[in-house]
N, C-alpha and C positions, 0 to 999 in steps of 0.2 A: 474716640468711641465711634464704632460703626453704627450707622443709622439703619433701623429696621426697614426691610423692603415690604411693600404692601401695607403700610400703616395708614391709619386715618389721618387726614390733614387736620391740624389744630388751628381753628379760627377764633380770634378774640374779637367779639362784637362789642363796640362801645356805643351803647344806645340807652338813654334814660327813659324813653317812652315805651311802655310795654306793647302798645299796639303797633308801633313801628318795628320794634324788635321782632314781634311775631311775623310781620309782613316780610322782613328781611330773611328770617329763618325759612319761610316758605319758598322764597326765591333761591336760597342756598340749596334747598332740598332738590332743586331741578338739576343740579350739577351731576355729572356722570361719575364724580369721585366722592368717596366716602369721607365724611368730615365730622369732627366734634366741634360744636359751637359753644364757646364759653362766653357768657355775657356779663358785662359790668355796666354800671349806670352812668359813670362820670369819669373825669380825668383823674381824680384822686384815687378811685378804685382801680383804674387802669394802671397808674403808676405803682400802686401796691402790688397788683398782679405781676407786672413785669419785674419788680424787684424781689418777688417772692416773700413779701411781708404778710403777716397774718391778715386775713385768713387764707392766704394764697401760697403758703409755704411749699406745697407740693404741686402747684399748678404747672402744667406743661408749657414749654416755650411755644408761643404761637408761630405758625408759618406765615400767617397774614393777620394784620390788625385792621379791622374794618371800622372806620370812624363814622358813626351813624349821623343821621340827618339832624338830630336834636343837639348835637355838640357845638358849643361856641367855637368860633375861629381861634380864640386864644387858647382854649383847652386842646384843640387839635395841634396847635403849635407846641405846647408843652409836651405832649405825647411824642411828637416827632423829634423834639430835642432830646428827650430821654433815650429814645431808641438809637439816635445817631451818636450820642455821647457815651454809650455803655457797650463795652466790647463783648459782653455776654449776649447782647441782643443783635449782633451782626447777622445779617441774612434775613431779617424779618421784613416782609413786604408791608408797606403802609398804604392803605387805600382810603380815600375819602369817598363817601357815598353821596350821590346826588339824585334828587328826584327831578326828572325832566320838566315837570310842571313848575318847578321853582328856579329853573336855570337863570332866568333874567335877574333874579334878586342878587345872585352872587357872581354874575358874569365878569364884573370888573374887580373882583376881590380874590385873586388866586391865593391858595395856601402854599407858602413857601417852606420847603424843607431847610434844615439848618445850613446846608452848603449852597443854598440858593436856587435849587431846581424845584419845580412844582411837583407836589406829590401826585401820584396817579389818582385820577378822579374817574369813577365808574358810575354810570346811571343804573339805578336799581334794576330795570328790566334786563340789563346785560350782565348782571352779577354772576349768575350761574355759568355763563359762557366764559367770563373772566377766570373764574375758579378752575374750570376745565383747562383753559389755556395755560394757566400757571402750573397746575398739577401735571399736565402732559409732558412738560420738559424735564420732569424728574422721575426716575424709576422707583421712588420710595412710596408713592401714594397708591392706595388700593382703589379700584373702581367699585362703584356700587353694583349690587346684583342686577343683572339684566342690562347693564350698560354695554355698548358696543366696544 
């Protein structure tokens, strides 16, 4: 199946705290690329979304899964394991979000992907730039109005 050119990027935000979710959405809005942000609150909802279980039967495949600040390390690992072990989910980028003010809390606790490499970790202030960089290497994603 041929992928549509100039489509919006699908982001799946896994964040259980509404105030953090809103903060992350505002940062995403700074990206030069158009995106749809789908939000789920925990790992159980995330797995249902990725597996197209109710109520997510028609949910689009995300281009990036953003593991929010309120997610437990074990939940992040479960999500990474599901993506790595499911051939339908190949190509999904998994990013853990970090607040620079909390960096010292998790400094000695990297989140490891199933094959042993550390998942990409992005600080919240740099999230918009990360999305721009990710999208710019693909001809499929549409820029937002007014973007250079």
